[in-house]
C-alpha positions as CSV (number, residue, x, y, z in Angstrom):
1,M,-0.2,0.2,0.0
2,I,3.0,2.6,0.9
3,S,4.1,2.0,-2.7
4,N,0.8,2.5,-4.2
5,F,0.3,5.8,-1.9
6,F,3.8,6.9,-3.3
7,Y,2.9,6.6,-6.9
8,I,-0.5,8.1,-6.4
9,G,1.0,11.0,-4.8
10,V,3.7,11.3,-7.5
11,M,0.7,11.4,-10.2
12,K,-1.1,13.7,-8.4
13,F,1.7,15.9,-8.2
14,L,2.7,15.7,-11.7
15,N,-1.0,16.4,-13.1
16,I,-1.4,19.5,-10.6
17,G,2.4,20.5,-10.9
18,S,2.4,20.8,-14.4
19,K,-0.6,22.7,-14.3
20,Y,0.6,25.1,-11.9
21,I,3.6,25.7,-14.2
22,L,1.6,26.1,-17.0
23,V,-1.0,28.5,-15.3
24,G,1.8,30.8,-14.2
25,Y,3.2,30.7,-17.6
26,L,0.1,30.9,-19.7
27,I,-1.4,33.9,-17.8
28,R,1.6,35.9,-18.6
29,V,1.7,35.4,-22.3
30,L,-1.9,35.1,-23.0
31,G,-2.8,37.7,-20.8
32,E,-5.8,38.0,-18.2
33,N,-8.5,37.8,-21.0
34,G,-6.7,35.2,-23.1
35,Y,-6.1,33.1,-19.9
36,G,-9.5,33.6,-18.9
37,T,-11.1,32.5,-22.3
38,L,-9.0,29.2,-22.3
39,T,-10.2,28.7,-18.6
40,W,-13.7,29.3,-19.8
41,V,-13.4,26.9,-22.6
42,D,-12.1,24.5,-20.5
43,S,-15.1,24.6,-18.2
44,I,-17.4,23.6,-21.0
45,V,-15.4,20.8,-22.1
46,Q,-15.0,19.2,-18.8
47,Y,-18.7,18.5,-18.6
48,F,-18.3,16.3,-21.8
49,I,-15.2,14.6,-20.2
50,M,-17.3,13.9,-17.4
51,L,-19.8,12.3,-19.4
52,I,-17.3,10.0,-21.0
53,N,-15.8,8.9,-17.8
54,F,-19.5,8.4,-16.3
55,G,-18.2,8.1,-13.0
56,F,-15.9,5.1,-13.8
57,D,-13.0,6.9,-12.4
58,L,-14.7,6.6,-8.7
59,Y,-15.9,2.9,-8.9
60,A,-14.3,1.1,-11.7
61,A,-11.6,0.1,-9.4
62,K,-13.8,-1.8,-7.5
63,Y,-14.7,-4.1,-10.3
64,V,-10.9,-4.7,-10.7
65,V,-10.4,-5.5,-7.0
66,E,-13.3,-8.0,-7.1
67,N,-12.3,-9.9,-10.4
68,K,-8.5,-9.5,-10.9
69,N,-8.0,-13.2,-10.0
70,N,-10.9,-14.3,-12.6
71,P,-9.6,-13.2,-16.1
72,K,-12.7,-14.0,-17.9
73,K,-14.6,-11.4,-15.5
74,L,-12.1,-8.8,-15.8
75,N,-11.7,-8.8,-19.6
76,E,-15.9,-8.7,-19.7
77,A,-15.5,-5.7,-17.0
78,I,-12.8,-3.8,-19.0
79,S,-14.3,-4.7,-22.4
80,A,-17.8,-2.9,-21.1
81,I,-16.0,0.0,-19.7
82,Y,-14.3,0.9,-22.8
83,Y,-17.5,0.2,-24.9
84,I,-19.6,2.4,-22.8
85,K,-16.8,5.2,-22.9
86,G,-16.4,5.1,-26.6
87,I,-19.7,5.5,-27.2
88,L,-20.3,8.5,-25.0
89,F,-17.4,10.2,-26.3
90,L,-19.2,9.8,-29.8
91,I,-22.5,11.4,-28.1
92,S,-20.5,13.9,-26.6
93,F,-19.8,15.6,-30.2
94,I,-23.6,15.2,-30.9
95,L,-24.6,17.0,-27.6
96,L,-22.0,19.8,-28.3
97,I,-24.1,21.0,-31.4
98,P,-26.6,22.8,-29.8
99,L,-24.1,25.0,-28.0
100,T,-23.5,26.6,-31.2
101,F,-26.7,28.4,-31.2
102,N,-25.8,30.1,-28.2
103,T,-24.2,33.7,-29.1
104,E,-21.7,33.6,-26.3
105,I,-20.6,30.1,-26.7
106,N,-20.5,30.2,-30.3
107,T,-17.6,32.7,-30.1
108,V,-15.1,30.2,-29.1
109,I,-17.0,27.1,-30.5
110,N,-14.0,26.0,-32.7
111,L,-11.8,25.9,-29.4
112,I,-14.5,23.7,-27.8
113,F,-14.6,21.3,-30.8
114,L,-10.7,21.2,-30.7
115,M,-10.4,20.9,-26.9
116,L,-13.1,18.2,-26.8
117,V,-10.9,15.7,-29.3
118,M,-8.8,14.9,-25.8
119,G,-11.6,13.1,-24.9
120,I,-9.8,10.1,-27.0
121,G,-7.3,10.0,-24.1
122,E,-10.0,9.9,-21.5
123,V,-11.5,6.9,-22.9
124,L,-8.3,5.1,-23.4
125,T,-6.5,5.8,-19.8
126,P,-7.3,3.0,-17.4
127,I,-6.1,4.9,-14.3
128,W,-9.2,2.7,-12.4
129,F,-7.4,-0.5,-13.5
130,F,-3.8,0.3,-12.0
131,Q,-5.7,1.8,-8.7
132,G,-7.4,-1.6,-8.5
133,I,-4.4,-3.7,-8.9
134,E,-2.5,-1.5,-6.6
135,K,0.3,-0.7,-9.3
136,M,0.3,2.7,-10.0
137,K,3.8,3.0,-11.2
138,T,3.6,2.4,-14.8
139,I,0.8,4.7,-15.2
140,T,2.7,7.4,-13.1
141,I,5.6,7.1,-15.7
142,I,3.3,7.3,-18.7
143,T,1.8,10.7,-16.8
144,F,5.4,12.2,-16.3
145,F,6.2,12.0,-20.0
146,S,3.1,13.3,-21.2
147,K,3.3,16.1,-18.8
148,L,6.7,16.8,-19.5
149,I,6.0,17.0,-23.5
150,L,3.2,19.4,-22.9
151,V,5.2,21.6,-20.5
152,L,8.2,21.6,-23.0
153,L,5.7,22.4,-26.3
154,T,4.3,25.4,-24.4
155,F,7.1,26.9,-23.3
156,F,8.7,26.6,-26.8
157,F,6.1,27.5,-29.0
158,I,3.3,29.6,-26.9
159,K,4.4,33.1,-27.1
160,N,1.5,35.5,-27.4
161,N,-2.2,35.6,-26.9
162,T,-2.8,34.3,-30.7
163,D,-1.5,31.0,-29.7
164,I,-4.5,29.4,-27.9
165,H,-5.3,27.1,-30.9
166,L,-2.1,25.9,-30.7
167,Y,-1.9,25.2,-27.0
168,I,-5.2,23.3,-27.1
169,L,-3.7,21.1,-30.0
170,F,-0.7,20.3,-27.7
171,L,-3.4,19.5,-24.7
172,V,-5.1,17.1,-27.3
173,F,-2.2,15.7,-28.5
174,T,-0.3,15.0,-25.1
175,N,-3.3,13.8,-23.8
176,I,-4.0,11.3,-26.4
177,I,-0.6,9.9,-25.9
178,W,-1.2,9.4,-22.2
179,G,-4.2,7.4,-22.9
180,F,-3.0,5.2,-25.9
181,F,0.3,4.3,-23.7
182,G,-2.0,3.6,-20.7
183,F,-4.1,1.3,-22.5
184,L,-1.0,-0.5,-24.0
185,M,0.5,-1.2,-20.8
186,M,-3.3,-2.2,-19.3
187,K,-3.4,-4.8,-22.1
188,K,0.0,-6.0,-21.2
189,E,-0.5,-6.2,-17.3
190,A,-4.0,-7.8,-17.5
191,N,-3.5,-9.9,-20.8
192,F,-6.5,-8.2,-21.5
193,K,-8.6,-8.8,-24.7
194,F,-11.6,-7.2,-26.1
195,V,-14.6,-9.7,-25.5
196,V,-18.4,-9.3,-26.6
197,V,-20.3,-8.8,-23.5
198,T,-24.1,-8.6,-23.3
199,F,-26.7,-5.6,-23.3
200,D,-27.6,-6.6,-20.0
201,L,-23.9,-6.5,-18.6
202,I,-23.6,-3.1,-20.1
203,K,-27.0,-1.9,-18.9
204,N,-26.0,-2.9,-15.4
205,Y,-22.8,-0.9,-15.4
206,L,-24.5,1.9,-16.7
207,K,-27.2,1.5,-14.0
208,E,-24.5,1.4,-11.3
209,G,-22.6,4.3,-12.6
210,Y,-25.6,6.2,-13.0
211,L,-25.7,7.4,-9.6
212,F,-21.8,8.4,-9.6
213,F,-22.5,10.3,-12.9
214,I,-25.1,12.4,-11.3
215,G,-22.8,12.9,-7.9
216,K,-19.9,13.9,-10.3
217,L,-22.3,16.0,-12.2
218,S,-23.1,17.7,-9.1
219,T,-19.4,18.1,-8.4
220,F,-18.8,19.8,-11.7
221,L,-21.6,22.2,-11.2
222,F,-19.6,23.7,-8.2
223,N,-16.1,23.8,-9.7
224,L,-16.7,24.4,-13.4
225,G,-20.2,25.5,-13.1
226,T,-19.0,28.3,-11.1
227,V,-16.2,29.2,-13.7
228,F,-18.7,29.0,-16.7
229,L,-21.1,31.3,-14.6
230,I,-18.5,33.8,-14.0
231,G,-17.5,34.0,-17.7
232,Y,-21.0,34.1,-19.1
233,L,-21.9,36.8,-16.8
234,F,-19.1,38.7,-15.6
235,T,-15.4,39.2,-17.3
236,K,-13.0,36.8,-18.4
237,G,-10.6,38.6,-16.4
238,Q,-12.6,37.5,-13.1
239,V,-12.7,33.8,-14.6
240,A,-8.7,34.0,-14.4
241,G,-8.6,35.4,-11.0
242,F,-11.1,32.7,-9.6
243,D,-9.5,30.2,-11.5
244,I,-6.1,31.0,-10.0
245,A,-7.5,31.3,-6.7
246,I,-9.2,27.8,-6.7
247,K,-6.0,26.2,-8.1
248,I,-4.2,27.4,-5.2
249,V,-6.6,26.0,-2.8
250,F,-6.7,22.5,-4.7
251,V,-3.2,22.2,-4.8
252,F,-3.2,21.6,-1.2
253,I,-6.1,19.2,-1.1
254,I,-4.0,17.1,-3.3
255,P,-2.7,15.0,-0.2
256,F,-6.1,13.9,0.8
257,E,-7.0,12.9,-2.5
258,V,-4.1,10.8,-2.7
259,L,-5.1,9.2,0.7
260,Q,-8.5,8.4,-0.9
261,Q,-7.1,6.5,-3.7
262,A,-4.4,4.8,-2.1
263,L,-6.9,3.8,1.1
264,F,-9.8,3.1,-1.4
265,P,-9.0,-0.8,-2.1
266,V,-7.8,-1.3,1.8
267,I,-11.3,0.0,3.1
268,V,-12.9,-2.2,0.4
269,R,-11.3,-5.3,2.0
270,G,-12.1,-3.8,5.5
271,V,-10.6,-1.8,8.5
272,K,-11.4,-1.1,11.9
273,K,-13.5,1.9,12.7
274,S,-10.9,3.5,15.1
275,V,-8.7,3.8,11.8
276,L,-11.3,5.6,9.9
277,R,-11.7,7.9,13.0
278,N,-7.9,8.6,13.1
279,I,-7.6,9.2,9.3
280,T,-10.7,12.0,9.8
281,V,-9.5,13.8,12.7
282,A,-5.9,13.8,11.3
283,T,-7.4,15.1,7.8
284,F,-9.1,18.0,10.0
285,I,-6.2,19.1,11.8
286,I,-3.6,19.2,8.9
287,S,-6.1,20.8,6.6
288,T,-7.2,23.6,8.9
289,A,-3.7,24.4,10.0
290,T,-2.8,24.8,6.1
291,S,-5.7,27.1,5.4
292,V,-4.7,29.3,8.2
293,L,-0.9,29.4,7.4
294,L,-2.1,30.0,3.5
295,Y,-4.4,32.9,4.9
296,I,-1.4,34.7,6.5
297,F,0.5,34.7,3.2
298,S,-1.9,34.8,0.7
299,E,-1.2,38.1,-1.3
300,N,2.2,36.6,-1.8
301,V,1.1,33.2,-2.7
302,I,-1.4,34.5,-5.5
303,V,1.4,36.8,-7.0
304,I,3.8,34.0,-7.3
305,F,1.2,31.7,-9.0
306,G,-0.4,34.4,-11.3
307,G,1.9,37.3,-11.2
308,I,1.3,40.9,-10.0
309,E,-1.7,41.2,-12.5
310,M,-3.6,38.9,-10.1
311,Y,-2.6,40.7,-6.9
312,K,-6.1,42.4,-7.1
313,Y,-7.9,39.1,-6.7
314,S,-6.2,38.0,-3.4
315,Y,-9.5,38.4,-1.4
316,V,-11.0,35.6,-3.6
317,L,-8.3,33.3,-2.4
318,D,-8.8,34.6,1.1
319,L,-12.6,33.3,0.6
320,L,-11.8,30.3,-1.0
321,L,-9.2,28.8,1.6
322,I,-11.7,27.8,3.8
323,L,-12.4,25.1,1.4
324,I,-9.4,23.2,1.9
325,P,-10.6,21.7,5.3
326,I,-14.0,21.2,3.7
327,V,-13.2,19.7,0.7
328,S,-10.5,17.5,2.3
329,L,-12.8,16.2,4.7
330,T,-15.7,15.6,2.3
331,I,-12.9,13.6,0.1
332,V,-12.0,11.5,3.1
333,V,-15.7,10.8,4.6
334,G,-17.3,10.5,1.1
335,N,-15.1,9.1,-1.5
336,C,-12.6,7.4,0.7
337,I,-15.3,5.7,3.2
338,L,-19.0,5.9,2.1
339,V,-17.9,4.7,-1.8
340,A,-15.7,2.0,-0.4
341,K,-18.0,1.1,2.3
342,G,-21.0,0.6,-0.3
343,Y,-23.2,3.4,0.6
344,Y,-23.2,4.5,-3.1
345,K,-26.7,6.1,-2.8
346,Q,-25.8,8.4,0.4
347,Y,-22.5,9.5,-1.3
348,N,-24.4,10.8,-4.4
349,W,-27.4,12.3,-2.6
350,S,-24.8,14.4,-0.8
351,L,-23.8,15.7,-4.2
352,I,-27.0,16.0,-5.4
353,V,-28.8,17.8,-2.3
354,S,-25.8,20.4,-2.3
355,A,-25.8,21.1,-5.7
356,I,-29.8,22.0,-5.6
357,V,-29.1,24.3,-2.9
358,F,-26.5,26.0,-4.9
359,V,-28.8,26.2,-7.9
360,F,-31.7,27.4,-5.6
361,L,-29.3,30.0,-4.2
362,L,-28.0,31.3,-7.6
363,V,-31.7,31.8,-8.8
364,V,-32.7,33.4,-5.3
365,L,-29.5,35.9,-6.1
366,K,-30.9,36.6,-9.6
367,T,-34.2,37.5,-8.8
368,T,-33.4,39.8,-5.9
369,N,-30.8,41.3,-8.2
370,Q,-27.8,40.2,-5.8
371,L,-26.2,37.9,-8.4
372,N,-22.7,39.5,-8.6
373,F,-19.1,37.9,-8.5
374,L,-18.4,37.9,-4.8
375,N,-22.0,36.3,-4.0
376,V,-21.3,33.4,-6.7
377,I,-18.0,32.6,-4.7
378,L,-20.0,32.7,-1.4
379,I,-22.6,30.3,-2.3
380,R,-20.0,27.9,-4.0
381,V,-18.2,27.7,-0.6
382,L,-21.6,27.3,1.4
383,A,-22.9,24.4,-1.1
384,D,-19.6,22.5,-0.4
385,F,-20.1,23.2,3.5
386,I,-23.5,21.4,3.1
387,Q,-22.3,18.6,1.1
388,L,-19.9,17.9,4.0
389,L,-22.7,17.9,6.5
390,I,-24.6,15.6,4.8
391,R,-21.7,13.2,4.5
392,F,-20.9,13.2,8.1
393,Y,-24.4,12.5,8.9
394,Y,-24.5,9.5,6.9
395,N,-21.2,8.2,8.5
396,F,-22.7,8.6,11.8
397,K,-26.2,7.3,11.1
398,F,-24.7,4.1,9.6
399,K,-22.0,4.1,12.3
400,I,-19.4,3.9,9.9
401,I,-16.7,6.0,11.8
């Protein structure tokens, strides 16, 4: 488990670290509005990426854990997942067509279509497989080289705000490389061969994944929905400010995401309640201390990440720092414990209810003419807090921790 924990941590660091290196560079060469436009486009595309993954990134590892000693069943499970993701990738392009009729979105529709091609990599990449067999070293190495290629291509060729198309092309290219080699390594590791699966099996997988998909959609509503709303109603510069601040917050949540992924197979097999309680308490103490420390140096931190131009958005970072303990605990008591213990419906209800509250408050603000940049951020934080409370409620109700 320690080795698995280490490689999951390295992979998370590579994913997030490369993003932060690129953010610091891109916001300087593309400018506040150019970077804001890029982020806004990504907030739209990520909804389709979420559809392609259909929650498999959250629960498909469970199929691998359960069937890794049964080659026939494992081939069926992997085949079904790939068939579903491939079909959903094609459906994504069809669903994108109606967006062309929206005036605001139509101004960047070519960027959206181009970025969506990176869904090929999402279809192919079997992180869930390597997580299930607890051998993350291979996919970590592949991730390292794909991210390195993207960073080098960006530094060498992206020089001004006219290069957005080229950057997205590099993003698509490296994502496909990542997925292709990940698939090849999975095929070798599992001696995998595509097999014909029944419609009933695919139907069952979709049925099981449905709640995770709805839950994931709810999560995206908080993160990417907020970015989309800010870009649609306000300015692309404010998109850039919010994105820099939220990225800083989430880089300090990485350790808890790593913890969740490493512990998931272990908790599925069974651990004592005392262990789960200790993990929860440690998460609260460490994440809260981190949040307080960052608050003290928030102005310096945002300038380091985004440049002096982002200094004016330091107040946004101050508001969002409370998400470090909230989201960290949400991940541990939800993704790490509720899902691993089989409480799928309860896990997803926490997402759905908090998303409904988020949308309801947006409507209230709109009807009372209070829908502004600051208030959108505040209800974003409130929705996450409600989600945490619901997950704690279920953990105590079922006496899990």
